[in-house]
C-alpha positions in Angstrom: 0.0 0.0 0.0 2.7 2.5 0.9 4.8 1.4 -2.1 1.8 2.0 -4.3 1.3 5.5 -2.9 5.0 6.2 -3.4 4.8 4.9 -7.0 1.7 7.1 -7.7 3.5 10.2 -6.2 6.5 9.5 -8.4 4.3 9.1 -11.5 2.3 12.2 -10.7 5.0 14.6 -9.7 7.8 13.3 -11.9 6.0 12.7 -15.2 4.0 14.8 -17.6 1.7 17.2 -15.9 4.0 17.6 -12.9 3.6 21.3 -12.9 -0.2 20.9 -12.6 0.2 18.4 -9.8 2.5 20.7 -7.8 0.1 23.6 -8.4 -2.9 21.5 -7.2 -0.9 20.3 -4.1 0.3 23.8 -3.2 -2.7 25.9 -3.9 -5.5 23.5 -3.0 -3.6 22.1 -0.1 -2.9 25.5 1.4 -6.5 26.7 0.9 -8.0 23.5 2.4 -5.6 23.5 5.3 -6.4 27.2 6.0 -10.1 26.3 6.0 -9.6 23.4 8.4 -7.5 25.6 10.7 -10.6 27.7 11.2 -13.1 24.8 11.0 -11.7 22.3 13.4 -11.6 24.5 16.5 -14.9 26.2 15.5 -17.1 24.2 17.8 -15.4 26.0 20.7 -16.9 29.4 19.5 -20.0 28.2 17.8 -19.1 28.9 14.2 -16.3 29.8 11.7 -14.5 32.8 13.1 -11.0 34.2 13.5 -11.6 33.8 17.3 -11.6 30.0 16.8 -7.8 30.2 16.2 -7.4 30.9 19.9 -8.6 27.3 20.5 -6.3 25.7 17.9 -4.2 23.0 19.5 -1.1 21.4 17.9 -3.3 18.2 17.5 -6.0 20.1 15.6 -3.3 21.9 13.5 -1.8 18.6 12.5 -5.2 17.2 11.7 -5.9 20.3 9.6 -2.7 19.8 7.6 -3.3 16.1 7.0 -6.9 16.8 5.9 -6.0 19.7 3.7 -2.9 18.4 2.0 -4.1 14.8 2.0 -7.2 15.9 0.1 -5.0 18.0 -2.3 -2.7 15.0 -2.8 -5.6 12.7 -3.7 -6.9 15.3 -6.2 -3.4 15.8 -7.7 -3.0 12.0 -8.1 -6.5 11.7 -9.5 -5.8 14.5 -12.0 -2.7 12.6 -13.2 -4.8 9.4 -13.6 -7.6 11.3 -15.3 -5.7 11.6 -18.5 -5.2 7.8 -18.7 -8.3 6.4 -17.0 -11.6 7.9 -16.1 -13.2 5.0 -14.1 -13.9 6.0 -10.5 -11.5 9.0 -10.4 -14.0 11.6 -9.4 -15.7 9.6 -6.7 -12.5 9.1 -4.7 -11.8 12.8 -4.4 -15.4 13.7 -3.6 -15.7 11.0 -1.0 -12.5 12.3 0.7 -13.8 15.9 0.7 -17.2 14.9 2.2 -15.5 12.8 4.9 -13.1 15.6 5.8 -15.9 18.2 6.2 -17.9 16.2 8.7 -16.2 16.8 12.0 -16.5 20.5 12.3 -19.7 21.0 10.3 -22.0 18.9 12.4 -21.4 20.3 15.8 -22.5 23.7 16.8 -23.5 24.9 13.3 -26.7 25.2 11.5 -26.1 22.1 9.4 -28.1 19.6 11.6 -31.1 21.9 12.0 -31.1 22.6 8.3 -31.0 18.9 7.5 -33.9 18.2 9.9 -35.9 21.0 8.3 -35.3 19.6 4.9 -36.7 16.3 6.2 -39.9 18.2 7.0 -39.7 18.1 10.8 -41.6 20.7 12.7 -39.9 23.6 14.5 -40.5 22.2 18.1 -39.1 18.8 16.9 -36.0 20.5 15.4 -35.4 22.6 18.5 -35.7 19.5 20.7 -33.7 17.2 18.6 -30.8 19.4 17.4 -29.0 19.6 20.7 -29.1 15.9 21.2 -27.7 15.2 17.8 -25.0 17.9 18.0 -24.0 16.8 21.4 -22.9 13.4 20.0 -20.6 15.2 17.6 -19.3 17.5 20.3 -18.6 14.7 22.8 -16.9 12.5 20.2 -15.2 15.2 18.2 -11.8 13.6 18.3 -13.1 10.3 17.1 -14.8 12.0 14.2 -11.7 13.9 13.3 -9.6 10.7 13.4 -12.2 8.9 11.2 -12.1 11.9 8.7 -8.3 11.7 8.6 -8.6 8.0 7.9 -11.1 8.6 5.2 -8.8 11.2 3.5 -5.8 8.9 3.7 -8.0 6.1 2.3 -8.8 8.4 -0.6 -5.1 8.9 -1.2 -4.6 5.2 -1.3 -7.5 4.7 -3.7 -6.2 7.5 -5.9 -2.8 5.8 -5.9 -4.3 2.5 -6.9 -6.2 4.3 -9.7 -3.0 6.0 -10.8 -0.7 3.0 -10.8 -3.3 0.8 -12.4 -3.1 2.8 -15.6 0.6 3.0 -15.9 3.6 0.6 -15.8 5.6 1.2 -12.7 
């Protein structure tokens, strides 16, 4: 698995389209990491805010970097595989993105009440249920972040499998 990721990185950043891959990794990775630096500590302040940075711990900063640059790496590898093979390329990157957004977006934000409203629940039900649902995410925030990091790393592995399957290594 690690060898396959290494081979995909070599193919992506050493072959044709390497400039595009570096640009994706640098630009998308930096932007996504900056977003996660604000998002991961946001439950402490109740939303995305500059104030959330006061609650940024080294663990959350590391998770933000892995989520941001891991997602960008999966996209860069997929972009390299896209020229050779189109099967399943888009789903891997989108799945990693969705998984990486979950930890900070479900606690202390309007996502859960909005989803409940979309399901057609009444206002009293939404007000009574939202806190219980969000408390699960707040109490187990670390586990959700770890699961998100695992999902993003899995998307990198799947992208690497996609990349190395289309080229001789």
